[in-house]
C-alpha positions, -999 to +999 in steps of 0.1 A: +000+000+000+012+035-008+007+065+015-015+082-011-038+051-010-040+052+028-045+089+033-066+110+008-048+142-003-059+173+016-076+153+045-061+161+079-055+132+103-051+137+140-020+119+152-022+125+190-023+151+217+003+163+243-003+184+274+026+208+282+031+210+319+052+236+337+077+210+347+080+197+311+085+232+297+112+241+323+130+207+319+131+211+281+142+247+283+170+240+307+186+217+281+176+232+248+163+268+250+172+285+283+153+317+280+136+333+310+101+330+297+106+292+293+124+287+327+108+309+353+070+314+359+075+347+377+098+362+351+076+348+323+046+367+337+065+400+331+078+390+297+064+393+262+040+364+263+027+370+299+032+335+312+054+304+312+053+290+276+070+262+258+099+267+234+089+265+198+114+237+195+096+219+224+063+223+205+080+209+174+094+179+193+059+173+206+048+167+170+074+140+166+066+125+200+030+120+188+038+110+152+061+080+160+036+061+181+008+070+157+028+056+128+037+024+147+000+019+156-010+025+120+016-002+109+002-027+134-034-019+125-027-025+088-007-056+094-035-070+115-057-066+084-031-083+062-022-051+045+015-041+040+018-005+053+037+021+033+074+016+036+085+050+048+120+061+050+137+092+065+126+128+059+149+149+037+137+179+057+110+205+064+102+240+054+079+269+064+080+262+101+058+287+119+051+290+156+018+308+154+008+312+191+026+305+224+020+272+240+014+279+277+018+256+307-014+235+308-022+237+271-030+205+253-019+205+217-035+181+192-012+174+162-022+164+127-008+155+093-022+162+059-008+145+028-006+172+001+015+156-026+033+124-038+056+120-067+081+096-081+117+107-077+132+115-111+164+097-102+149+066-086+116+052-099+115+029-069+111+058-045+084+084-039+086+117-021+056+126-001+048+162+010+029+166+043+014+196+060+019+192+098+000+212+123-009+216+159-038+233+176-045+240+212-075+230+233-094+261+220-089+250+184-063+278+178-034+269+155-001+270+173+024+253+149+026+246+112+053+232+090+057+213+057+078+182+056+088+155+031+092+118+036+107+092+014+086+061+005+101+030-010+079+011-035 
């Protein structure tokens, strides 16, 4: 089965949700983005965003934290039906990353993927390149992150 047979073009599929706790935000920031509005609740209240918020990189990592188990579950689900899942490889990269709204302590972000394109590689007819719009929205339905990625598929 190919990815384009599994997911119709333009149809968003939710891949999971993640709640960002104050502890998680501070822990991530200490290691990867040690700015005051990610590290200290009191300082964050007086900073640009008005409260403790997750690093954009933390929000991005949350997408991957949801995607990997989602994809593993999809592979198991298809295999249980006797269907060979798409054979996905690595991603050559992403573009157009946008952190649209701060993710505050206590926010729950629901992530999604939308297949937007699939084409055969000119140099390798046994491989496809799939284009995916990835997004996350908070519990109010407000978009907080968006980026486009590509993933190889072996046929």
